[in-house]
C-alpha positions as CSV (number, residue, x, y, z in Angstrom):
1,X,296.1,45.3,87.0
2,X,294.5,42.1,88.2
3,X,291.6,42.1,90.6
4,X,290.3,39.0,92.3
5,X,286.8,38.6,93.9
6,X,286.8,36.1,96.7
7,X,284.0,34.9,99.0
8,X,285.5,34.6,102.5
9,X,284.5,32.6,105.6
10,X,282.6,30.1,103.4
11,X,283.2,27.1,101.2
12,X,280.3,28.0,98.9
13,X,280.1,30.7,96.2
14,X,277.6,33.5,96.9
15,X,278.0,33.0,100.7
16,X,280.3,34.5,103.3
17,X,281.6,38.0,102.6
18,X,282.9,39.1,99.2
19,X,286.1,41.1,98.9
20,X,287.9,42.5,95.9
21,X,291.7,42.0,96.1
22,X,293.9,44.2,93.9
23,X,297.5,43.0,93.6
24,X,299.7,46.0,92.7
25,X,303.3,46.5,91.6
26,X,303.3,49.9,93.3
27,X,300.8,52.0,95.3
28,X,298.1,53.9,93.4
29,X,297.0,57.4,94.4
30,X,294.5,57.1,97.3
31,X,291.8,58.9,95.4
32,X,292.0,56.2,92.7
33,X,291.9,53.4,95.2
34,X,288.7,55.0,96.6
35,X,287.2,55.2,93.2
36,X,287.9,51.5,92.6
37,X,286.4,50.7,96.0
38,X,283.2,52.7,95.3
39,X,283.0,51.1,91.8
40,X,283.1,47.6,93.4
41,X,280.7,48.7,96.1
42,X,281.6,45.7,98.3
43,X,282.0,46.1,102.0
44,X,285.8,45.9,101.4
45,X,288.3,46.3,98.6
46,X,291.9,45.5,99.6
47,X,295.1,46.6,97.9
48,X,298.4,44.9,98.4
49,X,302.0,45.6,97.3
50,X,305.0,43.3,98.0
51,X,307.8,44.8,100.1
52,X,310.6,42.3,100.5
53,X,309.5,39.4,102.7
54,X,306.1,40.9,103.5
55,X,303.1,42.3,101.7
56,X,301.8,45.8,102.6
57,X,298.0,45.7,102.8
58,X,295.4,48.4,103.0
59,X,291.6,48.0,103.3
60,X,289.0,50.4,101.9
61,X,285.2,50.6,102.5
62,X,283.0,52.7,100.3
63,X,283.1,55.2,103.2
64,X,286.9,55.3,103.5
65,X,290.0,53.5,104.7
66,X,289.9,51.4,107.9
67,X,292.5,50.1,110.3
68,X,291.6,46.4,110.3
69,X,289.5,44.0,108.2
70,X,289.3,40.2,108.7
71,X,287.5,38.9,105.6
72,X,289.6,40.9,103.1
73,X,292.8,39.8,104.9
74,X,291.7,36.2,104.6
75,X,290.7,36.8,100.9
76,X,294.1,38.4,100.2
77,X,296.0,35.5,101.8
78,X,293.9,33.1,99.7
79,X,294.9,34.9,96.5
80,X,298.5,35.2,97.3
81,X,299.1,31.7,98.6
82,X,297.3,30.2,95.6
83,X,298.3,32.5,92.8
84,X,301.6,34.1,93.8
85,X,303.4,32.2,96.5
86,X,303.6,28.6,95.1
87,X,304.5,26.1,97.8
88,X,304.1,28.5,100.7
89,X,301.6,28.2,103.5
90,X,302.1,31.4,105.3
91,X,302.1,35.1,104.4
92,X,302.7,38.2,106.6
93,X,301.0,41.5,105.9
94,X,302.3,44.9,107.1
95,X,299.2,47.0,108.0
96,X,297.9,49.9,110.0
97,X,297.3,47.4,112.8
98,X,300.9,46.0,112.7
99,X,302.2,42.9,111.1
100,X,299.5,40.2,110.6
101,X,300.3,36.6,109.8
102,X,297.9,34.3,107.9
103,X,298.7,30.5,107.8
104,X,297.0,27.9,105.6
105,X,295.8,24.9,107.6
106,X,294.1,22.4,105.3
107,X,291.2,24.2,103.6
108,X,291.2,27.0,106.2
109,X,293.2,30.1,106.6
110,X,294.0,31.2,110.1
111,X,294.7,34.9,111.0
112,X,296.0,36.2,114.3
113,X,294.6,39.6,115.1
114,X,294.8,42.0,118.1
115,X,291.8,41.7,120.4
116,X,290.0,44.9,121.3
117,X,289.7,45.9,124.9
118,X,286.0,46.1,125.8
119,X,284.6,48.6,128.3
120,X,281.2,48.0,129.7
121,X,278.8,50.8,129.0
122,X,275.2,51.4,130.0
123,X,272.4,50.1,127.8
124,X,270.6,53.2,126.6
125,X,267.2,53.9,125.0
126,X,269.0,55.0,121.9
127,X,270.6,51.6,121.5
128,X,267.2,49.9,121.9
129,X,265.6,52.3,119.4
130,X,268.4,51.8,116.9
131,X,268.4,48.0,117.0
132,X,264.6,47.6,117.5
133,X,265.3,45.4,120.6
134,X,266.7,45.9,124.1
135,X,270.2,44.6,124.7
136,X,271.0,42.9,128.0
137,X,274.6,44.3,128.0
138,X,276.7,46.7,125.9
139,X,280.4,47.2,125.5
140,X,282.6,49.6,123.6
141,X,286.0,49.0,121.9
142,X,286.6,50.3,118.4
143,X,283.1,49.2,117.8
144,X,279.9,48.9,119.8
145,X,279.0,45.4,121.0
146,X,275.4,44.8,122.1
147,X,274.5,41.4,123.7
148,X,271.1,39.8,123.4
149,X,269.9,36.7,125.2
150,X,268.3,34.9,122.3
151,X,269.7,34.3,118.8
152,X,266.3,34.7,117.2
153,X,266.3,38.3,118.3
154,X,269.6,38.9,116.5
155,X,268.5,37.0,113.4
156,X,265.3,39.0,113.1
157,X,266.7,42.5,113.8
158,X,265.7,45.3,111.4
159,X,267.7,48.2,112.7
160,X,267.2,51.8,112.0
161,X,270.4,52.7,110.1
162,X,270.2,56.5,110.8
163,X,269.8,55.8,114.5
164,X,272.7,53.4,114.4
165,X,274.8,56.3,113.0
166,X,274.3,58.2,116.2
167,X,275.6,55.5,118.5
168,X,279.2,55.3,119.7
169,X,281.7,53.0,117.9
170,X,282.6,52.6,114.3
171,X,280.5,49.4,113.7
172,X,277.5,48.2,115.7
173,X,277.5,44.5,116.4
174,X,274.6,42.4,117.8
175,X,275.4,39.0,119.3
176,X,273.7,36.2,121.3
177,X,274.5,32.6,122.3
178,X,273.7,30.1,119.6
179,X,272.0,26.7,119.5
180,X,274.4,25.2,116.9
181,X,277.3,27.6,117.5
182,X,278.9,29.2,120.5
183,X,277.6,32.6,119.3
184,X,275.8,34.2,116.5
185,X,276.1,37.8,115.5
186,X,275.3,40.5,112.9
187,X,277.3,43.6,112.1
188,X,276.0,47.0,110.9
189,X,278.3,49.8,109.6
190,X,276.2,52.8,108.3
191,X,279.1,55.1,109.3
192,X,281.2,53.3,106.5
193,X,278.3,53.4,104.1
194,X,277.6,49.6,104.7
195,X,274.2,48.7,106.0
196,X,275.2,45.2,107.0
197,X,278.6,43.6,106.7
198,X,277.9,39.9,105.7
199,X,280.8,38.5,107.8
200,X,282.9,40.9,109.9
201,X,286.3,39.5,110.9
202,X,287.5,42.6,112.9
203,X,284.1,42.6,114.7
204,X,284.9,39.2,116.0
205,X,288.0,40.7,117.7
206,X,285.3,42.2,120.0
207,X,282.8,39.3,119.8
208,X,285.0,36.4,120.5
209,X,286.9,37.8,123.5
210,X,283.5,38.5,125.1
211,X,282.1,35.0,124.6
212,X,285.4,33.3,125.5
213,X,285.2,35.0,128.9
214,X,281.5,34.5,129.4
215,X,281.6,30.8,128.3
216,X,284.9,30.0,130.0
217,X,286.4,28.5,126.8
218,X,289.2,29.4,124.4
219,X,288.0,27.7,121.2
220,X,284.7,28.9,119.8
221,X,282.8,28.4,116.6
222,X,280.9,31.5,115.5
223,X,278.2,32.2,112.9
224,X,277.5,35.5,111.3
225,X,273.7,35.4,110.7
226,X,273.5,37.8,107.7
227,X,271.6,36.8,104.5
228,X,274.8,35.4,103.0
229,X,276.0,33.9,106.3
230,X,279.5,32.8,107.3
231,X,281.3,30.5,109.8
232,X,284.4,31.5,111.8
233,X,286.6,29.1,113.8
234,X,288.1,31.1,116.6
235,X,290.5,30.9,119.5
236,X,291.6,33.4,122.1
237,X,295.2,33.4,123.3
238,X,296.1,36.3,125.6
239,X,295.5,39.6,123.9
240,X,295.2,38.0,120.4
241,X,292.2,36.6,118.6
242,X,292.7,33.7,116.1
243,X,290.2,33.7,113.3
244,X,290.1,30.9,110.7
245,X,287.8,30.3,107.8
246,X,287.6,29.0,104.2
247,X,287.4,31.0,101.0
248,X,286.2,30.5,97.4
249,X,287.4,32.3,94.3
250,X,284.5,33.9,92.3
251,X,286.3,35.8,89.6
252,X,289.6,37.2,88.2
253,X,289.4,40.4,86.2
254,X,291.7,43.0,84.6
255,X,291.1,46.6,85.5
256,X,291.5,49.0,82.6
257,X,293.2,52.0,84.3
């Protein structure tokens, strides 16, 4: 079985967010997919199986399966469109979040994801203690989104992972306006056994709708300010968030199972 390691949301190796992509002939037992995921120890390992005109796609973190992942979807599209679907520029995935289409546009791959509905929630002492800084606003969708007024605060956060576990939401995102980008952010997922996700695509389905409304614009350029860093080219259309980025192949391996 082939496994590809791809750095997503970047055009440089060792940047962006790495994902392992396993292209299967048929589904493996879930326990084995979890063992492979933990062996890789990336924020995401994705498994895909062709089913007619679409590819079924599932995403696993070291802490379990999740319902949506952006960087692994981009990485999987990169692998399929370059290694398996010669001459094609579009692939559709059947996922837990419905059918997701990825289109190649030059060097970028654009995904169309559902936006999360955000509910304003009070800023609490627990949030401030967990992040080590006081947010100006907080919102809850699938994840917790905390807004800060200065990108330097976000870039310098050293959150308490155990305190983050106690907050509402699956993943905790910190975001602020950027000097060179429309917004910067960082994403922390201790509930999924991930201290920091280097570039979180599904998180931007919270982050981008917020900034689109606040800035009054549909097209935004976002930066994930992790140590690896990553750039996302985004657009909001109705209840959908378009996320585009580049990808680089790091390795191709054969799993001995």
